[in-house]
N, C-alpha and C positions, 0 to 999 in steps of 0.2 A: 616664321609663319604665324599669323595671328589666329585667334580663336574664331569660332563660328559666330556670325552675327545673331544676337539673341532674340530679336523682335520678329515675330511671325508676320508674314504678309498674307492676307486672306481676301479672296475675291467673292463677291456676292452680287446677286441681281434679283429683280422681281419687285413685287409690291412692297410697301412699307412693312406690312406684317410679315411677309415672306422673308424679307431681308433680316428683320429682327429675329425671326424663328431660326434661320440658318446661323446667325451669329450666336444666338443662345445655345444651340446644339453644339456648334464647333468649340465654343469656349466654356462649356458647361462647368468643367472642373475649376477653371480659373474664377469664373463668376461666383460659383458656390463658395470657394475658399475666401474670396474677397468679402463676400457678404457676411461670412462667419467671423472674419478677423478685423474688418475695417473699424478703426476707432471712430472715424467720422460718422459711420452709420450707427454705431452704438450710441454716440452722443445725440444724433438726430432722433433716434427712437425715444430718448429721454426728454428732449427739449422741444420737439416738434409740437406746434400748436395745431391740434386736430381740426379745429374750426377754420383756421387760416389755410391749412392744407386742402381742406375740402373746397374752399373758394379758389385756390390756385388750380386745382384739378378741373373745376368748372370752367375757368378761364382758358386753360390749356385745351380742353376738349372742344370748346367753342371756336377757338382760333386755329389750332393745329391738331385736329383729330387724327390726321395721318401719322404724325410723329408719336402720338399716344399709342397708335397701333404698333409702331416699331417697338415701343417699350413693352407692350403686351406680348409681342412676338418673342422678344428676348426672354421674358418671364416664362412663357410656355416652352420655349426651346431649352432653357437651362433648368427649369424646375424651381427657380428662386421666386419667392413670393412677389407678386406684382406690387404690393404696397411698399416693400423694401426697395424695389427698383425705382419707384416714384420718389422715395426719399433721396436716393442717390442722384437721380436726374434733376431733382429740384433743390439739391443741397446748396447751390450757388445763391439762393435767397437767404442762406443762413451763414455759410462759412466761406472764407476766402483762402486762396493759396498764392504761391509765388508765380514766377516766370519773368524773364528778362528778354528784351528784344532790341536788336540794333539794325539800322538800315543805312546803306550807302547808296545814294542815287546819282548816277551820272547821266549824260545825254542819251546814251544808247543802251545802258545796262543798269540793272538794279540788283544789289545783293542784300538779302534779308536773312539775318541770323536770329535764332530763337532758342533759349533754354526752356525746355518743358519741365517744369517743376511740379511736384506733387507729393503724395504719400509714398514713402520709400517702398512699401510692399508692392506698389504698382509696377516697379521696374521689371519684375518677372511676369506680370499679368497683363500688361497693356499690349496692343497689337496694332498693326497698320492695316487699314481696310481700303480695298479698291472696290467701289460700289457703282453699280449701274441701276439706279432707281427707275422703275417703270414710269415713263413719261417725264422723267426729270433729267437733271444734269449729272453726268458721271463725275465722281470725285474720288480723291485719295485723301485719307485722313488718319491721324494717329488717334487711337480709341482706348478708352478705359473700360475695364470689365463691368458689365451690367449697365453701361450707359450708351445712349444712342450717339452717333457721330456728331461732331460740331464744336466741341469744347477745346480742341487742340489744333495744332498746325495742320494745314490742308492746302491742296490746290485742286482745281477742277478742269474739265475738258474745254471750258470756255476761257481758260487762261487767267483765272482769278486765284491769287494766293492769299491766304489769311492766316495770321497768328493772333493770339489774344493775350490780354493781361487782366486777371481778376482785379476788381476795383472796390474800394470801400464806399459803396453807394450811400450817400447821406440821406436819401429820401426813398427808401424801399416802400413799395405799396403792393397791395393785392392785385395781381395782373398775370400776364403770360410769363412763366418762368424763363429766365434768361437762356438756359440751355436749349430750349425749343427755338428761341429766336436765333441762336447760333446755328442750329441745325438748318434753318432756312437760309442763312447767309452763305453757307458753303456751297449752295447750288446757284449762287448769283451769276448772272451773265455779263456783268460789267461792274465797275466800281460804283457807278451811280445806282445800279440795281442793288448792290450790296448795302449801300448807305440807306436806301429806302427800306430794305428788309430789316436792317439793324435798328432803325428809328421807328419801329412799330409803336404807335401811340400807347398801346395797352401793355407795354413791357413792364415787368415788375421791378427790375433793378438795372444797374449799369454795368459797363464793361469797357475795355479798351480794345478796339479792333485795328490791327495793322494790315492794310490792304494794298496789294500790288497787282497791276494788270499787265499781262504780257502784250496784248494788242495795243493798249493805250500808252504803254511805257510810262505809267503813272503810279505814284505811291502816295497814300494818305494814311493818316491816323485819325480814328474817330473815338473820342471819349464820350461816354454817355452816363447819365444818371437815369432814374426812372422818368424824369421830366425834362431834363436839360441835355444839351450836347454841344460839342465843338469839333469841327473838322479842321485838321491841320494838314496842309499840303507839305509833302516831304521833298525837299531839294537839298542835295548834299548829305550831311550826316544827321542821324536821328537816334535817340535812345529812349527806352521806356521801361518802367517797372510796374509797380502796383499802387500808384496814387495819381491823382489828377495834377497834370503839369501844363496843360494847354492854355493858351492865352485866354480862352473863354471860361475855363473852369479851375485854374490854378488857385484862385482865392476862395474856392468853395469850402465850406465846413466839411472836414473829413478826418477820419481816424487813420492816418497813414502809419504803417508799421515801421519800426526801426529798421528792419531788414530792407524794406522797399526804399527808404530814404538813403540808407548807406549804399545800396547797390546802384541807385540812380546817380549819386554823387561820384562814385567810382567810374561808372559807365560814361558819364558826360566827360569826365577828365580824360579817359582813354580815347574816346571818340574824337575829342578836340585835337588830340596829338596825332591822329591817323593821317599820314600824308598820302597814302596809297590805299584805295579801296580794293580789297582782295579777300578771298576766302580765308587766307592765312591770318589777316588782320582781324577779321570778324571772330575767328576762333580764339585768337589771343585775348580778345575782350570777353567773350563768353566763357572761356576757361579760367578766367581770373579768380584766384583764391585769396586775394587781398581782403582784409577786414573780416576774416572768419570769426564767428559763425554767420556773419551777414554778407558773405561773399556772393558775387554774381554766379559763380559755379557753386551751387548749394550742396552742402554735405551734411544736412540735418542740424541738430542742435535744438535746444528748447524753443518751441514755437516756430521753427524754421522748416522750410520744405527741403526736398531732395531733388537734385537735377536728375531726371529719369533718362533724358537723352537730349541731344542738341541737333537742331535742324538748320541747314544752310541752303537757301534758295538763291540760285543765280538765274536772273531773268534777263535774257537778251533776245536771241533768235528763237529760243525755246525756254521752257522752265526746266532747270536742272536742280534736283533736290539731292542733297547728301544728308543722311541721318547717321549721326555719330552716337553709338552706345556709350555708356559710362566709360571713362578713360581706363578704369581698372579692368574692364573687359578685354582690353588689348585685342581689338578686332578692327578690320577695315570697315569704313562706313558703307552703308547701303546706298547705292546710286539709283535714282529714278528720274524719268522724264515723262512728258505727256504721251510718249509712245505706250505707256502702261494702259492707256485707254483703247488701244487698237486703232482700226481705221476710223 
């Protein structure tokens, strides 16, 4: 008999501020502890350019005031300083982390697997949110303490699945912080709508979006910088880590990490040998510990992330998500479908 699944599922609804306040209140202890212990936040407090952050805040308020209200709600609910939460939510304009994604697309079904990598301390602090925003699209998303939803794997009631990979943006600019753009994307109604949201002209930096549509039976990858992008249609097998590999951007000047390059090489090799697309095969790839400390299944090491959990989406007649906690946890995966949104 396995252990209890360690990641809490929390339901929330209301206005953006109300949802943020409820999240802040429910996870007050986790958010407070993370704000106190996060090495990323400590670094940001030291290196953040105050004038630049003021401009980022101005851009964010102008374009996505509703999501800034969510951050304010989390601050008020948790008691953690608003400025600290802004640093956390804007950190993707300064720092990058890992994540590996694999997709197998057939005629009638799509399997998308994703390793959610990040700071090890988040393994016990992150949670799964089922949200019903007032006037918006209900969604389910993996969330980090103190941060609004959008930066991690998700699916919504309109049948859109999204995972992402942090990218070494070569052309960052003062604009709308990437995390707020991601927050918009998770409420997309179609892949085209998701692409339009992700390609916001005012975006400050880039990302890799892996998008699957239940209704359209369509899968694409979108790589962005702050000014350029490339959409790749996914047919058959696909693998992505944390550097630009698309036909349109592979030659771009970028500071690709050793971890990303090694994981990508291992993933492409394993994907090319996959004769059958199945959850088992996806997990074999995502659980690979070859080339440690730069393995697909990340276990820390100098400068490397930690695989917090692994998500596998099977998209056919419905979206079926299984979330696997760290293997050391020895527990059954959490299974979820679109039924989580009710009628």
